C-alpha positions in Angstrom: 56.5 63.6 32.5 56.9 60.1 31.1 60.4 58.6 31.1 62.0 58.4 27.7 62.0 55.1 26.0 65.3 53.1 25.4 65.6 51.5 22.0 68.1 48.7 21.7 69.2 48.3 18.1 70.1 45.0 16.4 72.9 44.9 13.8 70.5 44.3 10.9 68.7 47.5 11.7 71.9 49.6 11.3 72.6 47.7 8.0 69.1 48.2 6.7 69.3 51.9 7.4 72.6 53.3 8.5 71.0 56.7 9.3 68.4 55.1 11.6 70.1 56.7 14.7 68.4 60.0 13.8 64.9 58.5 13.4 64.0 57.8 17.1 63.3 61.5 17.9 63.5 62.3 21.6 63.9 58.7 22.7 67.2 57.2 23.7 69.2 54.6 21.7 71.6 52.0 23.0 73.9 49.8 20.9 75.2 46.6 22.6 79.0 45.9 22.3 78.1 42.8 20.4 76.5 44.8 17.6 79.7 46.9 17.2 81.7 43.6 17.0 79.3 42.3 14.3 79.7 45.6 12.3 83.4 45.3 12.6 83.4 41.8 11.2 81.1 42.8 8.3 82.8 46.0 7.2 85.8 44.3 5.6 83.8 41.7 3.7 83.8 41.7 -0.1 80.0 42.1 0.0 77.5 44.9 -0.8 76.5 45.0 2.9 80.0 46.0 3.9 79.3 49.6 2.7 76.3 49.9 4.9 78.4 48.6 7.8 81.0 51.2 7.3 78.3 53.9 6.9 76.7 52.9 10.3 80.1 52.9 12.0 80.8 56.4 10.8 77.4 57.5 11.9 78.0 56.1 15.4 81.5 57.7 15.6 80.1 61.1 14.5 77.8 61.1 17.5 80.1 59.6 20.1 83.3 61.4 19.1 82.3 64.4 21.4 82.4 62.1 24.5 85.2 63.0 27.0 85.2 59.7 28.9 84.2 56.1 28.6 81.6 56.7 31.3 79.9 59.3 29.2 79.6 56.9 26.3 78.0 54.3 28.7 75.6 56.9 30.0 74.8 58.4 26.6 75.8 61.2 24.3 73.3 63.7 22.9 72.5 62.9 19.3 72.9 65.8 16.9 71.9 65.7 13.2 74.9 66.4 11.1 75.2 70.0 9.9 72.9 71.4 12.5 73.2 72.5 16.2 69.6 71.6 17.1 69.5 68.5 19.3 66.5 69.4 21.4 64.2 66.9 19.8 66.7 64.0 19.8 67.7 61.6 22.5 71.0 60.2 23.6 73.1 57.4 22.1 75.0 55.0 24.3 77.1 51.8 24.0 76.1 49.1 26.5 79.0 46.7 27.6 76.9 43.5 27.3 80.1 41.5 27.2 80.4 42.1 31.0 77.0 40.4 31.6 77.3 37.0 33.4 75.0 34.1 32.7 72.0 34.0 35.0 68.7 32.4 35.4 66.2 33.5 32.6 69.0 34.4 30.3 69.5 32.7 27.0 72.7 30.7 26.5 75.1 33.2 24.8 78.4 31.5 24.5 78.5 31.6 20.7 75.2 33.2 19.8 75.3 37.0 19.2 71.5 37.2 18.9 71.1 35.7 22.4 73.7 38.2 23.8 71.7 41.1 22.4 68.5 39.7 23.8 70.1 39.1 27.2 71.3 42.8 27.1 67.7 43.9 26.7 66.5 41.5 29.4 69.1 42.9 31.8 68.1 46.5 31.1 64.4 45.6 31.4 65.1 44.2 34.9 67.4 46.9 36.2 65.8 50.0 34.5 62.2 49.2 35.2 61.1 52.9 35.2 61.3 53.1 31.5 60.3 51.1 28.4 63.1 48.9 27.0 62.4 48.1 23.4 64.5 45.8 21.2 64.4 46.7 17.5 65.3 44.1 15.0 64.5 43.1 11.4 65.0 39.4 12.2 61.5 37.8 12.8 63.0 34.8 14.6 64.9 37.0 16.9 61.8 38.8 17.7 60.1 35.6 18.6 63.0 34.4 20.8 63.1 37.7 22.6 59.4 37.6 23.4 59.7 34.0 24.4 62.6 34.8 26.8 60.4 37.4 28.6 61.2 40.7 26.8 58.0 42.9 27.1 58.5 45.0 23.9 60.1 43.9 20.7 59.5 45.8 17.4 60.4 45.8 13.7 62.1 48.9 12.2 59.4 50.5 10.2 60.7 54.0 9.5 61.0 53.3 5.7 57.6 51.5 5.5 55.5 53.9 3.5 52.3 51.8 3.2 50.6 49.8 6.0 49.1 47.2 3.7 50.3 45.9 0.4 46.9 46.4 -1.0 47.4 50.1 -0.7 50.5 50.1 -2.9 50.1 52.1 -6.0 49.4 49.9 -9.0 50.3 52.5 -11.5 47.1 52.2 -13.4 43.4 52.9 -12.7 40.4 51.1 -14.3 37.3 53.3 -14.7 34.0 51.2 -14.6 31.8 51.9 -17.6 32.8 54.5 -20.2 35.2 57.2 -19.2 33.8 60.0 -21.5 30.2 59.4 -20.2 31.5 60.6 -16.8 33.1 63.8 -18.2 31.0 67.0 -18.1 33.6 69.4 -19.4 36.8 68.8 -21.2 39.3 71.0 -23.0 41.3 69.0 -25.7 44.3 70.3 -27.6 47.0 69.1 -29.8 50.7 69.4 -29.0 53.0 67.9 -31.6 51.8 64.4 -32.4 50.0 64.0 -29.2 46.5 64.8 -28.0 45.9 66.1 -24.5 42.7 66.5 -22.5 42.1 68.8 -19.5 39.4 67.4 -17.1 38.1 68.2 -13.6 40.2 66.9 -10.7 37.0 65.6 -9.1 36.8 63.0 -11.9 40.0 61.2 -10.7 40.4 62.3 -7.0 43.3 59.9 -6.1 45.3 60.0 -9.3 48.9 61.1 -9.6 51.5 61.9 -12.3 52.1 59.1 -14.9 49.3 56.9 -13.7 47.6 55.1 -16.6 43.8 55.3 -17.0 41.6 52.9 -18.9 37.9 52.0 -19.0 35.6 49.1 -20.2 35.4 50.4 -23.7 38.7 48.9 -24.9 39.1 52.1 -26.8 40.1 54.8 -24.3 43.5 54.8 -22.6 45.5 57.7 -21.3 48.3 58.7 -19.0 48.2 61.5 -16.4 50.6 64.3 -17.3 49.9 66.8 -14.6 47.7 67.1 -11.5 46.7 70.3 -9.6 43.6 71.7 -7.9 42.3 73.2 -11.1 42.5 70.4 -13.6 44.1 67.0 -14.5 45.8 66.8 -17.9 45.7 63.5 -19.7 47.7 62.4 -22.7 45.5 60.3 -24.9 47.2 57.1 -25.9 44.5 55.1 -27.5 43.8 51.4 -26.5 44.3 50.1 -30.0 47.5 52.0 -30.6 49.0 50.7 -27.3 48.1 47.1 -28.2 49.8 47.4 -31.6 53.2 48.3 -30.1 56.0 46.0 -31.2 59.5 45.7 -29.9 62.0 43.2 -31.1 59.2 41.0 -32.3 57.3 41.2 -29.0 53.8 42.7 -28.7 51.8 43.2 -25.5 49.3 40.5 -24.5 47.2 42.7 -22.3 46.8 46.4 -21.5 49.2 46.2 -18.5 52.0 45.0 -20.7 51.1 47.7 -23.2 51.3 50.4 -20.4 54.8 49.1 -19.5 56.0 49.1 -23.0 54.7 52.7 -23.5 56.6 53.9 -20.4 59.8 52.0 -21.4 59.7 53.6 -24.9 59.0 57.1 -23.6 62.2 59.2 -23.5 60.6 61.5 -20.9 60.6 58.7 -18.3 63.9 58.0 -16.6 62.7 55.3 -14.1 60.3 52.5 -14.8 59.2 50.2 -12.0 57.6 46.9 -13.2 56.2 44.6 -10.6 53.9 41.6 -10.7 53.5 37.9 -10.4 56.1 35.4 -11.8 55.4 34.8 -15.4 53.5 38.0 -16.0 56.0 39.2 -18.7 58.1 41.8 -16.8 61.6 40.7 -17.9 60.4 39.8 -21.5 58.8 43.3 -22.1 61.7 45.2 -20.5 64.3 43.3 -22.4 62.5 43.6 -25.7 62.1 47.3 -25.4 65.8 47.7 -24.3 66.9 45.7 -27.4 64.7 47.8 -29.7 66.0 51.1 -28.2 69.6 50.1 -28.4 69.9 48.2 -31.7 67.1 49.5 -33.8 66.7 53.0 -32.6 70.2 53.8 -31.3 68.9 55.8 -28.4 71.2 54.1 -25.9 74.7 52.6 -26.3 74.3 49.5 -24.0 72.2 47.4 -21.7 73.5 46.8 -18.2 71.8 44.1 -16.2 72.3 43.6 -12.5 70.4 42.0 -9.6 70.5 41.2 -6.0 72.5 37.9 -5.5 72.3 35.4 -2.7 74.9 35.8 0.0 77.0 32.9 -1.4 77.3 34.8 -4.6 78.0 38.3 -3.3 81.7 37.6 -3.2 82.1 36.6 -6.9 85.8 36.6 -6.9 86.2 33.0 -6.1 84.2 32.0 -9.2 86.2 31.4 -12.4 86.0 33.7 -15.4 85.3 37.4 -16.1 82.7 39.5 -14.2 80.0 38.8 -16.8 80.7 35.1 -16.7 80.6 35.1 -13.0 77.2 36.8 -12.9 75.7 34.7 -15.7 74.2 32.0 -13.3 72.4 34.7 -11.4 71.1 36.4 -14.5 69.9 33.4 -16.4 66.4 34.8 -16.6 67.7 37.3 -19.1 69.2 34.6 -21.2 66.0 32.5 -20.9 64.0 35.5 -22.3 66.5 36.1 -25.1 66.2 32.4 -26.1 62.4 32.6 -26.0 62.5 35.7 -28.3 64.6 33.9 -30.8 63.3 30.4 -30.6 61.7 30.6 -34.1 65.0 31.6 -35.8 66.9 29.2 -37.9 69.9 29.5 -35.6 68.6 30.6 -32.2 72.0 30.4 -30.4 73.6 32.6 -33.0 70.7 35.1 -32.8 71.1 35.3 -29.0 74.9 35.8 -29.3 74.2 38.5 -31.9 71.8 40.4 -29.6 74.2 40.3 -26.7 77.0 41.6 -28.7 75.1 44.1 -30.8 73.2 45.6 -27.8 76.4 45.5 -25.7 74.6 43.6 -22.9 76.8 43.7 -19.8 76.1 41.6 -16.7 77.2 43.6 -13.6 77.6 42.7 -10.0 76.0 45.2 -7.5 79.4 45.3 -5.8 80.8 47.2 -8.7 77.9 49.5 -9.4 78.9 51.8 -6.4 80.8 54.9 -7.4 80.0 54.6 -11.1 78.3 57.2 -13.2 76.4 55.3 -15.9 75.7 57.2 -19.0 73.7 56.5 -22.3 72.5 53.1 -21.1 69.5 51.2 -20.0 70.0 49.6 -16.6 67.8 46.6 -15.8 67.7 45.9 -12.1 66.3 42.4 -11.8 64.8 40.9 -8.6 64.6 44.4 -7.1 62.3 43.2 -4.4 65.3 41.8 -2.5 67.0 45.1 -2.2 66.7 47.5 0.7 65.8 51.1 0.2 69.4 52.1 0.9 70.7 49.7 -1.7 68.3 50.9 -4.4 69.2 54.5 -3.6 72.8 53.6 -4.2 71.9 52.2 -7.6 69.5 54.9 -8.7 72.0 57.6 -7.9 74.4 56.0 -10.4 72.1 57.3 -13.2 74.0 59.7 -15.4 73.1 61.6 -18.6 70.9 59.8 -21.0 70.4 56.7 -18.8 67.1 54.9 -18.1 66.7 52.8 -15.0 64.2 49.8 -15.0 63.4 48.0 -11.7 61.8 44.6 -12.1 60.5 42.6 -9.2 57.8 40.3 -7.6 57.0 41.2 -4.1 55.7 37.6 -3.5 59.3 36.3 -4.1 61.4 38.1 -1.4 64.4 35.9 -0.4 66.0 38.3 2.0 65.9 37.3 5.8 65.2 40.9 6.8 62.8 42.2 4.2 59.0 41.9 3.8 56.8 43.1 1.0 56.0 46.2 3.0 59.7 47.1 3.8 61.2 46.1 0.4 63.1 48.8 -1.5 60.9 48.1 -4.4 57.8 49.1 -2.4 59.7 52.1 -1.0 60.6 53.6 -4.4 57.2 52.9 -5.9 55.7 55.2 -3.2 58.6 57.7 -3.1 58.5 58.3 -6.9 54.8 58.5 -7.3 54.8 62.2 -7.8 58.0 62.5 -9.9 57.4 63.4 -13.5 60.2 61.2 -14.8 59.0 57.9 -13.1 56.3 55.4 -13.9 55.1 52.3 -12.1 53.1 49.4 -13.7 51.8 46.4 -11.8 51.4 43.5 -14.2 48.2 41.4 -14.0 47.9 37.9 -15.3 50.4 35.0 -15.8 51.3 34.0 -19.3 54.2 31.6 -18.7 52.0 28.5 -18.8 48.7 27.3 -17.4 50.7 25.4 -14.7 52.6 28.6 -13.6 49.2 30.5 -13.5 47.6 27.8 -11.4 50.6 27.6 -9.1 50.6 31.4 -8.6 46.9 31.5 -7.7 46.6 28.4 -5.5 50.0 27.8 -3.8 
């Protein structure tokens, strides 16, 4: 029988997924003392990451609280999933006292560098526990390079929440049929339900489709959305290409079919979560904001628009900036103001029109720090720059959705600013895949750049 592996966790792994301790199955997990110190320093900060730090500390305490002596904590405590007695498939969790390690040849200098201390801990265990695989797990790419350069045999990224292996496999939310769709259909059952027309077709016609995927062909006449999928039939709601392109919200009409798909999903009251992703300048924010203004001011379906986004670390603690919460968040949400100005640039008094829209639609700029614990009702929530959020952070925001609220996630996976996220591990990628079979969610990937010819060239060639 092969010896169990020993995974050494970096701090950023516990922050990225506080429940990661239960994801290593029968393998053992070790947490260096340095990691506990880092979590202790983070938990009291006025940043959104402090919540994850406290969550991770509680998870560690839940497992280690049954230990009867310090020696048992060092040797390892059996991991048990909360609420169950079954621990047969899980390994042990231990805390390694890496602060006791002395400097020696081959070790990295660790006087003031916590990353080096964690790497040295892994190197020490690799040397003294040679009968088992010692694996350092970290989200920090540079730390992985340093560890391998220092002689550590196995270094890995934490990939539990990576649902796709290649970004090309990420669902686009729409499917183009070559040629004419109806020429490929042998049998169809069409029926009317209220103002809408539905078509039942064979599942063999669209083998990889899923709920709320948009379908279009070369005819520039046919367009539909998948309503339901089972082994007997696929039900399509006929949308009509021309009807989609004639949509208009707050003076904005779609330029291409992808913007039209997004506008249709935003205006559909049956869809509670819209995920819009695509290149910079493709129109995500403009379309989302135009639809939000239309539904709040003109249609009265919602009471307010709440706008939030992931902010750089320097802005997470907004308390030191002057002004109200909205005023403090304004620099980080200038893209919303830019789009409001663009929508009203033809007005006689553009600034007055923008101010009117903000007041009439009750647009509120909120920090992610103050989203936690709320229950948001009768509102449209625009989550800008969603690609910089972890799956855990997006879960926190989406679970704030109360009665009559629509969530809209906007992001560009090519513009990730986080040190520990990639396009494959971004929270935006995660929820696109997780909500693929949920009737109340839609995803649209925008094609094309319409900001300017310079922006389009830069997106394609840089």
